[in-house]
Structures are given as structure tokens and as C-alpha cells.
PDB file with SEQRES, HELIX, SHEET and CRYST1 records, atoms N, CA, C and O in Angstrom:
SEQRES   1 A   83  UNK UNK UNK UNK UNK UNK UNK UNK UNK UNK UNK UNK UNK          
SEQRES   2 A   83  UNK UNK UNK UNK UNK UNK UNK UNK UNK UNK UNK UNK UNK          
SEQRES   3 A   83  UNK UNK UNK UNK UNK UNK UNK UNK UNK UNK UNK UNK UNK          
SEQRES   4 A   83  UNK UNK UNK UNK UNK UNK UNK UNK UNK UNK UNK UNK UNK          
SEQRES   5 A   83  UNK UNK UNK UNK UNK UNK UNK UNK UNK UNK UNK UNK UNK          
SEQRES   6 A   83  UNK UNK UNK UNK UNK UNK UNK UNK UNK UNK UNK UNK UNK          
SEQRES   7 A   83  UNK UNK UNK UNK UNK                                          
HELIX    1 AA1 UNK A    2  UNK A   13  1                                  12    
HELIX    2 AA2 UNK A   21  UNK A   51  1                                  31    
HELIX    3 AA3 UNK A   55  UNK A   57  5                                   3    
HELIX    4 AA4 UNK A   58  UNK A   82  1                                  25    
CRYST1    1.000    1.000    1.000  90.00  90.00  90.00 P 1           1          
ATOM      1  N   UNK A   1      27.778  49.357 -48.637  1.00  0.00           N  
ATOM      2  CA  UNK A   1      28.718  49.511 -47.521  1.00  0.00           C  
ATOM      3  C   UNK A   1      30.125  49.201 -47.933  1.00  0.00           C  
ATOM      4  O   UNK A   1      31.078  49.879 -47.548  1.00  0.00           O  
ATOM      5  N   UNK A   2      30.239  48.122 -48.755  1.00  0.00           N  
ATOM      6  CA  UNK A   2      31.605  47.704 -49.156  1.00  0.00           C  
ATOM      7  C   UNK A   2      32.280  48.761 -49.998  1.00  0.00           C  
ATOM      8  O   UNK A   2      33.491  48.961 -49.898  1.00  0.00           O  
ATOM      9  N   UNK A   3      31.488  49.455 -50.849  1.00  0.00           N  
ATOM     10  CA  UNK A   3      32.104  50.492 -51.698  1.00  0.00           C  
ATOM     11  C   UNK A   3      32.586  51.659 -50.836  1.00  0.00           C  
ATOM     12  O   UNK A   3      33.649  52.218 -51.107  1.00  0.00           O  
ATOM     13  N   UNK A   4      31.838  52.033 -49.817  1.00  0.00           N  
ATOM     14  CA  UNK A   4      32.285  53.124 -48.915  1.00  0.00           C  
ATOM     15  C   UNK A   4      33.575  52.720 -48.218  1.00  0.00           C  
ATOM     16  O   UNK A   4      34.509  53.514 -48.109  1.00  0.00           O  
ATOM     17  N   UNK A   5      33.617  51.492 -47.751  1.00  0.00           N  
ATOM     18  CA  UNK A   5      34.816  51.012 -47.057  1.00  0.00           C  
ATOM     19  C   UNK A   5      36.009  51.023 -48.004  1.00  0.00           C  
ATOM     20  O   UNK A   5      37.126  51.368 -47.619  1.00  0.00           O  
ATOM     21  N   UNK A   6      35.742  50.632 -49.272  1.00  0.00           N  
ATOM     22  CA  UNK A   6      36.829  50.661 -50.256  1.00  0.00           C  
ATOM     23  C   UNK A   6      37.350  52.050 -50.522  1.00  0.00           C  
ATOM     24  O   UNK A   6      38.552  52.261 -50.681  1.00  0.00           O  
ATOM     25  N   UNK A   7      36.419  53.011 -50.570  1.00  0.00           N  
ATOM     26  CA  UNK A   7      36.874  54.447 -50.781  1.00  0.00           C  
ATOM     27  C   UNK A   7      37.691  54.890 -49.664  1.00  0.00           C  
ATOM     28  O   UNK A   7      38.734  55.506 -49.880  1.00  0.00           O  
ATOM     29  N   UNK A   8      37.266  54.603 -48.399  1.00  0.00           N  
ATOM     30  CA  UNK A   8      38.046  55.022 -47.226  1.00  0.00           C  
ATOM     31  C   UNK A   8      39.363  54.295 -47.172  1.00  0.00           C  
ATOM     32  O   UNK A   8      40.386  54.912 -46.877  1.00  0.00           O  
ATOM     33  N   UNK A   9      39.380  52.991 -47.450  1.00  0.00           N  
ATOM     34  CA  UNK A   9      40.639  52.225 -47.435  1.00  0.00           C  
ATOM     35  C   UNK A   9      41.639  52.775 -48.464  1.00  0.00           C  
ATOM     36  O   UNK A   9      42.835  52.850 -48.183  1.00  0.00           O  
ATOM     37  N   UNK A  10      41.163  53.150 -49.628  1.00  0.00           N  
ATOM     38  CA  UNK A  10      42.026  53.720 -50.651  1.00  0.00           C  
ATOM     39  C   UNK A  10      42.612  55.033 -50.237  1.00  0.00           C  
ATOM     40  O   UNK A  10      43.794  55.309 -50.442  1.00  0.00           O  
ATOM     41  N   UNK A  11      41.788  55.817 -49.666  1.00  0.00           N  
ATOM     42  CA  UNK A  11      42.261  57.185 -49.162  1.00  0.00           C  
ATOM     43  C   UNK A  11      43.327  57.033 -48.093  1.00  0.00           C  
ATOM     44  O   UNK A  11      44.350  57.719 -48.108  1.00  0.00           O  
ATOM     45  N   UNK A  12      43.065  56.108 -47.151  1.00  0.00           N  
ATOM     46  CA  UNK A  12      43.979  55.876 -46.040  1.00  0.00           C  
ATOM     47  C   UNK A  12      45.258  55.208 -46.597  1.00  0.00           C  
ATOM     48  O   UNK A  12      46.352  55.460 -46.092  1.00  0.00           O  
ATOM     49  N   UNK A  13      45.128  54.399 -47.583  1.00  0.00           N  
ATOM     50  CA  UNK A  13      46.314  53.715 -48.157  1.00  0.00           C  
ATOM     51  C   UNK A  13      47.214  54.680 -48.864  1.00  0.00           C  
ATOM     52  O   UNK A  13      48.368  54.335 -49.120  1.00  0.00           O  
ATOM     53  N   UNK A  14      46.760  55.892 -49.204  1.00  0.00           N  
ATOM     54  CA  UNK A  14      47.586  56.854 -49.904  1.00  0.00           C  
ATOM     55  C   UNK A  14      48.317  57.737 -48.891  1.00  0.00           C  
ATOM     56  O   UNK A  14      49.070  58.626 -49.286  1.00  0.00           O  
ATOM     57  N   UNK A  15      48.111  57.510 -47.616  1.00  0.00           N  
ATOM     58  CA  UNK A  15      48.823  58.326 -46.606  1.00  0.00           C  
ATOM     59  C   UNK A  15      50.289  57.874 -46.495  1.00  0.00           C  
ATOM     60  O   UNK A  15      50.682  56.784 -46.909  1.00  0.00           O  
ATOM     61  N   UNK A  16      51.033  58.757 -45.929  1.00  0.00           N  
ATOM     62  CA  UNK A  16      52.432  58.539 -45.700  1.00  0.00           C  
ATOM     63  C   UNK A  16      52.606  57.345 -44.727  1.00  0.00           C  
ATOM     64  O   UNK A  16      51.882  57.239 -43.737  1.00  0.00           O  
ATOM     65  N   UNK A  17      53.566  56.459 -45.019  1.00  0.00           N  
ATOM     66  CA  UNK A  17      53.801  55.307 -44.160  1.00  0.00           C  
ATOM     67  C   UNK A  17      54.414  55.684 -42.843  1.00  0.00           C  
ATOM     68  O   UNK A  17      54.509  54.828 -41.964  1.00  0.00           O  
ATOM     69  N   UNK A  18      54.854  56.960 -42.641  1.00  0.00           N  
ATOM     70  CA  UNK A  18      55.462  57.354 -41.405  1.00  0.00           C  
ATOM     71  C   UNK A  18      54.495  57.683 -40.288  1.00  0.00           C  
ATOM     72  O   UNK A  18      54.913  58.003 -39.175  1.00  0.00           O  
ATOM     73  N   UNK A  19      53.187  57.607 -40.578  1.00  0.00           N  
ATOM     74  CA  UNK A  19      52.144  57.900 -39.571  1.00  0.00           C  
ATOM     75  C   UNK A  19      51.984  56.694 -38.659  1.00  0.00           C  
ATOM     76  O   UNK A  19      52.160  55.542 -39.057  1.00  0.00           O  
ATOM     77  N   UNK A  20      51.634  57.020 -37.395  1.00  0.00           N  
ATOM     78  CA  UNK A  20      51.412  55.948 -36.432  1.00  0.00           C  
ATOM     79  C   UNK A  20      50.040  55.303 -36.650  1.00  0.00           C  
ATOM     80  O   UNK A  20      49.189  55.827 -37.368  1.00  0.00           O  
ATOM     81  N   UNK A  21      49.864  54.175 -36.018  1.00  0.00           N  
ATOM     82  CA  UNK A  21      48.546  53.446 -36.101  1.00  0.00           C  
ATOM     83  C   UNK A  21      47.440  54.328 -35.547  1.00  0.00           C  
ATOM     84  O   UNK A  21      46.352  54.374 -36.120  1.00  0.00           O  
ATOM     85  N   UNK A  22      47.685  55.013 -34.472  1.00  0.00           N  
ATOM     86  CA  UNK A  22      46.675  55.845 -33.868  1.00  0.00           C  
ATOM     87  C   UNK A  22      46.327  57.055 -34.847  1.00  0.00           C  
ATOM     88  O   UNK A  22      45.163  57.439 -34.962  1.00  0.00           O  
ATOM     89  N   UNK A  23      47.308  57.601 -35.500  1.00  0.00           N  
ATOM     90  CA  UNK A  23      47.056  58.691 -36.444  1.00  0.00           C  
ATOM     91  C   UNK A  23      46.223  58.186 -37.600  1.00  0.00           C  
ATOM     92  O   UNK A  23      45.255  58.827 -38.009  1.00  0.00           O  
ATOM     93  N   UNK A  24      46.607  57.025 -38.127  1.00  0.00           N  
ATOM     94  CA  UNK A  24      45.880  56.444 -39.277  1.00  0.00           C  
ATOM     95  C   UNK A  24      44.463  56.151 -38.839  1.00  0.00           C  
ATOM     96  O   UNK A  24      43.536  56.426 -39.601  1.00  0.00           O  
ATOM     97  N   UNK A  25      44.236  55.590 -37.618  1.00  0.00           N  
ATOM     98  CA  UNK A  25      42.888  55.342 -37.157  1.00  0.00           C  
ATOM     99  C   UNK A  25      42.051  56.606 -37.117  1.00  0.00           C  
ATOM    100  O   UNK A  25      40.916  56.636 -37.590  1.00  0.00           O  
ATOM    101  N   UNK A  26      42.612  57.613 -36.563  1.00  0.00           N  
ATOM    102  CA  UNK A  26      41.893  58.916 -36.446  1.00  0.00           C  
ATOM    103  C   UNK A  26      41.600  59.517 -37.815  1.00  0.00           C  
ATOM    104  O   UNK A  26      40.530  60.088 -38.026  1.00  0.00           O  
ATOM    105  N   UNK A  27      42.542  59.391 -38.743  1.00  0.00           N  
ATOM    106  CA  UNK A  27      42.348  59.927 -40.104  1.00  0.00           C  
ATOM    107  C   UNK A  27      41.267  59.108 -40.784  1.00  0.00           C  
ATOM    108  O   UNK A  27      40.438  59.662 -41.506  1.00  0.00           O  
ATOM    109  N   UNK A  28      41.259  57.758 -40.561  1.00  0.00           N  
ATOM    110  CA  UNK A  28      40.223  56.920 -41.191  1.00  0.00           C  
ATOM    111  C   UNK A  28      38.814  57.319 -40.721  1.00  0.00           C  
ATOM    112  O   UNK A  28      37.864  57.275 -41.503  1.00  0.00           O  
ATOM    113  N   UNK A  29      38.687  57.693 -39.492  1.00  0.00           N  
ATOM    114  CA  UNK A  29      37.395  58.120 -38.925  1.00  0.00           C  
ATOM    115  C   UNK A  29      36.975  59.429 -39.595  1.00  0.00           C  
ATOM    116  O   UNK A  29      35.809  59.597 -39.952  1.00  0.00           O  
ATOM    117  N   UNK A  30      37.911  60.344 -39.766  1.00  0.00           N  
ATOM    118  CA  UNK A  30      37.581  61.647 -40.375  1.00  0.00           C  
ATOM    119  C   UNK A  30      37.246  61.467 -41.868  1.00  0.00           C  
ATOM    120  O   UNK A  30      36.325  62.126 -42.350  1.00  0.00           O  
ATOM    121  N   UNK A  31      37.926  60.636 -42.593  1.00  0.00           N  
ATOM    122  CA  UNK A  31      37.626  60.421 -43.987  1.00  0.00           C  
ATOM    123  C   UNK A  31      36.314  59.702 -44.144  1.00  0.00           C  
ATOM    124  O   UNK A  31      35.522  60.042 -45.022  1.00  0.00           O  
ATOM    125  N   UNK A  32      36.063  58.695 -43.294  1.00  0.00           N  
ATOM    126  CA  UNK A  32      34.773  58.031 -43.325  1.00  0.00           C  
ATOM    127  C   UNK A  32      33.637  58.976 -43.112  1.00  0.00           C  
ATOM    128  O   UNK A  32      32.651  58.907 -43.846  1.00  0.00           O  
ATOM    129  N   UNK A  33      33.718  59.854 -42.152  1.00  0.00           N  
ATOM    130  CA  UNK A  33      32.679  60.810 -41.838  1.00  0.00           C  
ATOM    131  C   UNK A  33      32.482  61.773 -43.019  1.00  0.00           C  
ATOM    132  O   UNK A  33      31.348  62.127 -43.344  1.00  0.00           O  
ATOM    133  N   UNK A  34      33.562  62.191 -43.650  1.00  0.00           N  
ATOM    134  CA  UNK A  34      33.431  63.114 -44.812  1.00  0.00           C  
ATOM    135  C   UNK A  34      32.775  62.398 -45.982  1.00  0.00           C  
ATOM    136  O   UNK A  34      31.986  63.023 -46.690  1.00  0.00           O  
ATOM    137  N   UNK A  35      33.051  61.153 -46.219  1.00  0.00           N  
ATOM    138  CA  UNK A  35      32.507  60.399 -47.313  1.00  0.00           C  
ATOM    139  C   UNK A  35      30.988  60.220 -47.043  1.00  0.00           C  
ATOM    140  O   UNK A  35      30.174  60.344 -47.958  1.00  0.00           O  
ATOM    141  N   UNK A  36      30.637  59.937 -45.819  1.00  0.00           N  
ATOM    142  CA  UNK A  36      29.213  59.706 -45.469  1.00  0.00           C  
ATOM    143  C   UNK A  36      28.477  61.078 -45.669  1.00  0.00           C  
ATOM    144  O   UNK A  36      27.414  61.112 -46.288  1.00  0.00           O  
ATOM    145  N   UNK A  37      29.018  62.153 -45.167  1.00  0.00           N  
ATOM    146  CA  UNK A  37      28.359  63.463 -45.343  1.00  0.00           C  
ATOM    147  C   UNK A  37      28.206  63.846 -46.810  1.00  0.00           C  
ATOM    148  O   UNK A  37      27.194  64.436 -47.189  1.00  0.00           O  
ATOM    149  N   UNK A  38      29.169  63.528 -47.619  1.00  0.00           N  
ATOM    150  CA  UNK A  38      29.076  63.791 -49.044  1.00  0.00           C  
ATOM    151  C   UNK A  38      27.995  62.935 -49.669  1.00  0.00           C  
ATOM    152  O   UNK A  38      27.197  63.438 -50.460  1.00  0.00           O  
ATOM    153  N   UNK A  39      27.949  61.720 -49.353  1.00  0.00           N  
ATOM    154  CA  UNK A  39      26.920  60.804 -49.912  1.00  0.00           C  
ATOM    155  C   UNK A  39      25.557  61.276 -49.515  1.00  0.00           C  
ATOM    156  O   UNK A  39      24.667  61.331 -50.363  1.00  0.00           O  
ATOM    157  N   UNK A  40      25.341  61.631 -48.233  1.00  0.00           N  
ATOM    158  CA  UNK A  40      24.019  62.092 -47.802  1.00  0.00           C  
ATOM    159  C   UNK A  40      23.674  63.420 -48.456  1.00  0.00           C  
ATOM    160  O   UNK A  40      22.514  63.627 -48.813  1.00  0.00           O  
ATOM    161  N   UNK A  41      24.610  64.314 -48.626  1.00  0.00           N  
ATOM    162  CA  UNK A  41      24.348  65.560 -49.294  1.00  0.00           C  
ATOM    163  C   UNK A  41      23.836  65.344 -50.719  1.00  0.00           C  
ATOM    164  O   UNK A  41      22.883  65.986 -51.161  1.00  0.00           O  
ATOM    165  N   UNK A  42      24.493  64.424 -51.421  1.00  0.00           N  
ATOM    166  CA  UNK A  42      24.050  64.083 -52.778  1.00  0.00           C  
ATOM    167  C   UNK A  42      22.657  63.489 -52.815  1.00  0.00           C  
ATOM    168  O   UNK A  42      21.900  63.761 -53.747  1.00  0.00           O  
ATOM    169  N   UNK A  43      22.303  62.697 -51.842  1.00  0.00           N  
ATOM    170  CA  UNK A  43      21.015  62.120 -51.749  1.00  0.00           C  
ATOM    171  C   UNK A  43      19.945  63.201 -51.382  1.00  0.00           C  
ATOM    172  O   UNK A  43      18.820  63.151 -51.878  1.00  0.00           O  
ATOM    173  N   UNK A  44      20.303  64.142 -50.538  1.00  0.00           N  
ATOM    174  CA  UNK A  44      19.410  65.228 -50.201  1.00  0.00           C  
ATOM    175  C   UNK A  44      19.105  66.063 -51.478  1.00  0.00           C  
ATOM    176  O   UNK A  44      17.964  66.460 -51.717  1.00  0.00           O  
ATOM    177  N   UNK A  45      20.161  66.313 -52.287  1.00  0.00           N  
ATOM    178  CA  UNK A  45      19.916  67.059 -53.487  1.00  0.00           C  
ATOM    179  C   UNK A  45      19.018  66.296 -54.438  1.00  0.00           C  
ATOM    180  O   UNK A  45      18.203  66.907 -55.130  1.00  0.00           O  
ATOM    181  N   UNK A  46      19.142  64.992 -54.494  1.00  0.00           N  
ATOM    182  CA  UNK A  46      18.272  64.224 -55.350  1.00  0.00           C  
ATOM    183  C   UNK A  46      16.824  64.306 -54.891  1.00  0.00           C  
ATOM    184  O   UNK A  46      15.921  64.402 -55.723  1.00  0.00           O  
ATOM    185  N   UNK A  47      16.584  64.271 -53.582  1.00  0.00           N  
ATOM    186  CA  UNK A  47      15.211  64.440 -53.017  1.00  0.00           C  
ATOM    187  C   UNK A  47      14.713  65.849 -53.431  1.00  0.00           C  
ATOM    188  O   UNK A  47      13.575  65.989 -53.880  1.00  0.00           O  
ATOM    189  N   UNK A  48      15.527  66.846 -53.288  1.00  0.00           N  
ATOM    190  CA  UNK A  48      15.109  68.240 -53.609  1.00  0.00           C  
ATOM    191  C   UNK A  48      14.738  68.304 -55.099  1.00  0.00           C  
ATOM    192  O   UNK A  48      13.754  68.945 -55.468  1.00  0.00           O  
ATOM    193  N   UNK A  49      15.513  67.650 -55.935  1.00  0.00           N  
ATOM    194  CA  UNK A  49      15.191  67.615 -57.438  1.00  0.00           C  
ATOM    195  C   UNK A  49      13.858  66.979 -57.653  1.00  0.00           C  
ATOM    196  O   UNK A  49      13.096  67.414 -58.516  1.00  0.00           O  
ATOM    197  N   UNK A  50      13.556  65.972 -56.903  1.00  0.00           N  
ATOM    198  CA  UNK A  50      12.251  65.255 -57.097  1.00  0.00           C  
ATOM    199  C   UNK A  50      11.074  66.122 -56.633  1.00  0.00           C  
ATOM    200  O   UNK A  50       9.993  66.092 -57.221  1.00  0.00           O  
ATOM    201  N   UNK A  51      11.302  66.869 -55.600  1.00  0.00           N  
ATOM    202  CA  UNK A  51      10.273  67.747 -55.046  1.00  0.00           C  
ATOM    203  C   UNK A  51       9.946  68.938 -55.979  1.00  0.00           C  
ATOM    204  O   UNK A  51       8.805  69.390 -56.063  1.00  0.00           O  
ATOM    205  N   UNK A  52      10.977  69.416 -56.661  1.00  0.00           N  
ATOM    206  CA  UNK A  52      10.877  70.604 -57.459  1.00  0.00           C  
ATOM    207  C   UNK A  52      10.511  70.296 -58.945  1.00  0.00           C  
ATOM    208  O   UNK A  52      11.013  70.961 -59.850  1.00  0.00           O  
ATOM    209  N   UNK A  53       9.661  69.317 -59.179  1.00  0.00           N  
ATOM    210  CA  UNK A  53       9.308  69.000 -60.605  1.00  0.00           C  
ATOM    211  C   UNK A  53       7.902  69.471 -60.877  1.00  0.00           C  
ATOM    212  O   UNK A  53       7.228  70.004 -59.995  1.00  0.00           O  
ATOM    213  N   UNK A  54       7.465  69.272 -62.102  1.00  0.00           N  
ATOM    214  CA  UNK A  54       6.165  69.734 -62.553  1.00  0.00           C  
ATOM    215  C   UNK A  54       5.068  69.005 -61.787  1.00  0.00           C  
ATOM    216  O   UNK A  54       5.236  67.888 -61.297  1.00  0.00           O  
ATOM    217  N   UNK A  55       3.923  69.708 -61.712  1.00  0.00           N  
ATOM    218  CA  UNK A  55       2.799  69.143 -60.941  1.00  0.00           C  
ATOM    219  C   UNK A  55       2.302  67.779 -61.442  1.00  0.00           C  
ATOM    220  O   UNK A  55       1.912  66.911 -60.661  1.00  0.00           O  
ATOM    221  N   UNK A  56       2.330  67.627 -62.743  1.00  0.00           N  
ATOM    222  CA  UNK A  56       1.905  66.352 -63.351  1.00  0.00           C  
ATOM    223  C   UNK A  56       2.796  65.186 -62.929  1.00  0.00           C  
ATOM    224  O   UNK A  56       2.355  64.037 -62.912  1.00  0.00           O  
ATOM    225  N   UNK A  57       4.030  65.479 -62.594  1.00  0.00           N  
ATOM    226  CA  UNK A  57       5.019  64.442 -62.229  1.00  0.00           C  
ATOM    227  C   UNK A  57       5.187  64.338 -60.672  1.00  0.00           C  
ATOM    228  O   UNK A  57       6.006  63.562 -60.181  1.00  0.00           O  
ATOM    229  N   UNK A  58       4.401  65.127 -59.932  1.00  0.00           N  
ATOM    230  CA  UNK A  58       4.602  65.146 -58.479  1.00  0.00           C  
ATOM    231  C   UNK A  58       4.369  63.770 -57.817  1.00  0.00           C  
ATOM    232  O   UNK A  58       5.075  63.434 -56.867  1.00  0.00           O  
ATOM    233  N   UNK A  59       3.435  62.999 -58.275  1.00  0.00           N  
ATOM    234  CA  UNK A  59       3.152  61.701 -57.635  1.00  0.00           C  
ATOM    235  C   UNK A  59       4.349  60.817 -57.781  1.00  0.00           C  
ATOM    236  O   UNK A  59       4.786  60.224 -56.795  1.00  0.00           O  
ATOM    237  N   UNK A  60       4.910  60.695 -58.972  1.00  0.00           N  
ATOM    238  CA  UNK A  60       6.090  59.850 -59.209  1.00  0.00           C  
ATOM    239  C   UNK A  60       7.302  60.402 -58.412  1.00  0.00           C  
ATOM    240  O   UNK A  60       8.075  59.665 -57.799  1.00  0.00           O  
ATOM    241  N   UNK A  61       7.410  61.758 -58.466  1.00  0.00           N  
ATOM    242  CA  UNK A  61       8.514  62.366 -57.750  1.00  0.00           C  
ATOM    243  C   UNK A  61       8.425  62.131 -56.264  1.00  0.00           C  
ATOM    244  O   UNK A  61       9.441  61.922 -55.601  1.00  0.00           O  
ATOM    245  N   UNK A  62       7.210  62.163 -55.732  1.00  0.00           N  
ATOM    246  CA  UNK A  62       7.030  61.900 -54.283  1.00  0.00           C  
ATOM    247  C   UNK A  62       7.435  60.450 -53.960  1.00  0.00           C  
ATOM    248  O   UNK A  62       8.084  60.221 -52.940  1.00  0.00           O  
ATOM    249  N   UNK A  63       7.070  59.466 -54.801  1.00  0.00           N  
ATOM    250  CA  UNK A  63       7.484  58.122 -54.598  1.00  0.00           C  
ATOM    251  C   UNK A  63       8.973  57.935 -54.655  1.00  0.00           C  
ATOM    252  O   UNK A  63       9.530  57.144 -53.894  1.00  0.00           O  
ATOM    253  N   UNK A  64       9.624  58.642 -55.536  1.00  0.00           N  
ATOM    254  CA  UNK A  64      11.065  58.511 -55.668  1.00  0.00           C  
ATOM    255  C   UNK A  64      11.735  59.172 -54.435  1.00  0.00           C  
ATOM    256  O   UNK A  64      12.671  58.603 -53.874  1.00  0.00           O  
ATOM    257  N   UNK A  65      11.271  60.344 -54.018  1.00  0.00           N  
ATOM    258  CA  UNK A  65      11.805  61.032 -52.838  1.00  0.00           C  
ATOM    259  C   UNK A  65      11.646  60.163 -51.620  1.00  0.00           C  
ATOM    260  O   UNK A  65      12.576  60.080 -50.818  1.00  0.00           O  
ATOM    261  N   UNK A  66      10.493  59.497 -51.434  1.00  0.00           N  
ATOM    262  CA  UNK A  66      10.296  58.624 -50.307  1.00  0.00           C  
ATOM    263  C   UNK A  66      11.227  57.452 -50.315  1.00  0.00           C  
ATOM    264  O   UNK A  66      11.736  57.042 -49.272  1.00  0.00           O  
ATOM    265  N   UNK A  67      11.457  56.903 -51.502  1.00  0.00           N  
ATOM    266  CA  UNK A  67      12.410  55.719 -51.628  1.00  0.00           C  
ATOM    267  C   UNK A  67      13.870  56.196 -51.279  1.00  0.00           C  
ATOM    268  O   UNK A  67      14.628  55.479 -50.625  1.00  0.00           O  
ATOM    269  N   UNK A  68      14.215  57.392 -51.727  1.00  0.00           N  
ATOM    270  CA  UNK A  68      15.551  57.953 -51.408  1.00  0.00           C  
ATOM    271  C   UNK A  68      15.698  58.160 -49.891  1.00  0.00           C  
ATOM    272  O   UNK A  68      16.735  57.844 -49.307  1.00  0.00           O  
ATOM    273  N   UNK A  69      14.628  58.703 -49.263  1.00  0.00           N  
ATOM    274  CA  UNK A  69      14.701  58.933 -47.788  1.00  0.00           C  
ATOM    275  C   UNK A  69      14.779  57.621 -47.066  1.00  0.00           C  
ATOM    276  O   UNK A  69      15.506  57.538 -46.076  1.00  0.00           O  
ATOM    277  N   UNK A  70      14.080  56.578 -47.488  1.00  0.00           N  
ATOM    278  CA  UNK A  70      14.183  55.263 -46.878  1.00  0.00           C  
ATOM    279  C   UNK A  70      15.611  54.697 -47.007  1.00  0.00           C  
ATOM    280  O   UNK A  70      16.164  54.133 -46.063  1.00  0.00           O  
ATOM    281  N   UNK A  71      16.175  54.866 -48.195  1.00  0.00           N  
ATOM    282  CA  UNK A  71      17.593  54.455 -48.357  1.00  0.00           C  
ATOM    283  C   UNK A  71      18.563  55.218 -47.484  1.00  0.00           C  
ATOM    284  O   UNK A  71      19.542  54.655 -46.994  1.00  0.00           O  
ATOM    285  N   UNK A  72      18.297  56.497 -47.287  1.00  0.00           N  
ATOM    286  CA  UNK A  72      19.085  57.326 -46.391  1.00  0.00           C  
ATOM    287  C   UNK A  72      19.010  56.730 -44.944  1.00  0.00           C  
ATOM    288  O   UNK A  72      20.025  56.543 -44.273  1.00  0.00           O  
ATOM    289  N   UNK A  73      17.816  56.460 -44.529  1.00  0.00           N  
ATOM    290  CA  UNK A  73      17.606  55.923 -43.160  1.00  0.00           C  
ATOM    291  C   UNK A  73      18.357  54.623 -43.014  1.00  0.00           C  
ATOM    292  O   UNK A  73      19.043  54.405 -42.016  1.00  0.00           O  
ATOM    293  N   UNK A  74      18.232  53.748 -44.011  1.00  0.00           N  
ATOM    294  CA  UNK A  74      18.944  52.448 -43.921  1.00  0.00           C  
ATOM    295  C   UNK A  74      20.464  52.690 -43.900  1.00  0.00           C  
ATOM    296  O   UNK A  74      21.189  52.035 -43.152  1.00  0.00           O  
ATOM    297  N   UNK A  75      20.933  53.625 -44.717  1.00  0.00           N  
ATOM    298  CA  UNK A  75      22.345  53.928 -44.761  1.00  0.00           C  
ATOM    299  C   UNK A  75      22.885  54.379 -43.390  1.00  0.00           C  
ATOM    300  O   UNK A  75      23.919  53.913 -42.911  1.00  0.00           O  
ATOM    301  N   UNK A  76      22.146  55.287 -42.806  1.00  0.00           N  
ATOM    302  CA  UNK A  76      22.516  55.806 -41.493  1.00  0.00           C  
ATOM    303  C   UNK A  76      22.599  54.702 -40.430  1.00  0.00           C  
ATOM    304  O   UNK A  76      23.538  54.641 -39.636  1.00  0.00           O  
ATOM    305  N   UNK A  77      21.567  53.822 -40.447  1.00  0.00           N  
ATOM    306  CA  UNK A  77      21.551  52.707 -39.477  1.00  0.00           C  
ATOM    307  C   UNK A  77      22.744  51.768 -39.715  1.00  0.00           C  
ATOM    308  O   UNK A  77      23.389  51.324 -38.766  1.00  0.00           O  
ATOM    309  N   UNK A  78      23.027  51.474 -40.983  1.00  0.00           N  
ATOM    310  CA  UNK A  78      24.160  50.558 -41.312  1.00  0.00           C  
ATOM    311  C   UNK A  78      25.469  51.182 -40.920  1.00  0.00           C  
ATOM    312  O   UNK A  78      26.319  50.509 -40.336  1.00  0.00           O  
ATOM    313  N   UNK A  79      25.661  52.457 -41.224  1.00  0.00           N  
ATOM    314  CA  UNK A  79      26.892  53.151 -40.871  1.00  0.00           C  
ATOM    315  C   UNK A  79      27.067  53.285 -39.394  1.00  0.00           C  
ATOM    316  O   UNK A  79      28.190  53.161 -38.904  1.00  0.00           O  
ATOM    317  N   UNK A  80      26.016  53.533 -38.659  1.00  0.00           N  
ATOM    318  CA  UNK A  80      26.084  53.647 -37.225  1.00  0.00           C  
ATOM    319  C   UNK A  80      26.505  52.312 -36.563  1.00  0.00           C  
ATOM    320  O   UNK A  80      27.200  52.312 -35.547  1.00  0.00           O  
ATOM    321  N   UNK A  81      26.079  51.188 -37.148  1.00  0.00           N  
ATOM    322  CA  UNK A  81      26.402  49.871 -36.607  1.00  0.00           C  
ATOM    323  C   UNK A  81      27.861  49.579 -36.925  1.00  0.00           C  
ATOM    324  O   UNK A  81      28.422  48.702 -36.268  1.00  0.00           O  
ATOM    325  N   UNK A  82      28.515  50.221 -37.857  1.00  0.00           N  
ATOM    326  CA  UNK A  82      29.893  49.922 -38.132  1.00  0.00           C  
ATOM    327  C   UNK A  82      30.838  50.421 -37.086  1.00  0.00           C  
ATOM    328  O   UNK A  82      31.934  49.881 -36.940  1.00  0.00           O  
ATOM    329  N   UNK A  83      30.453  51.434 -36.352  1.00  0.00           N  
ATOM    330  CA  UNK A  83      31.272  52.060 -35.373  1.00  0.00           C  
ATOM    331  C   UNK A  83      31.355  51.296 -34.142  1.00  0.00           C  
ATOM    332  O   UNK A  83      32.029  51.713 -33.201  1.00  0.00           O  
TER     333      UNK A  83                                                      
END                                                                             
């Protein structure tokens, strides 16, 4: 969570100082949502890669995909609580 906040803070910090507090708040929300969507997309791709492996490795891949999905669920809950 702290790393995501750092990414958003850095992006917002690079904005022009002439923006109002309301504008910066709105931009922060947009950037945060984009970072979250990007992170989740990467995790979905990781799950897809696990599912598309050889039959002999399917059991391990299934366990990895399940772990990734659990992490996704925890991430969504944590991010929802930040708002």
C-alpha cells in the first residue's frame, strides 16, 4: 500500500504548482485509479500465464493462480478502505 501511495504522491508532486487544491485532489484520485487498474491488469496477466502452462505443471500453476487471486482480493479490500 505504501508503495502505491508513493507512486501517486510522486506523480502528483510533478504537477504544476498553479493548480488548486481541488484540482490536485481530483487528479490524485484519477492517478490512483489508473495505478490500481494497471496493477490489477498485471496480476490478471500473471494468472493467465499460470493457467496456460503444460499439463504436468498445472497443479503448481493452479496454486500460484489461486495465491495471486487471493492477493488481488486483499488488494481491492485495502484500496477500498483508503477511500
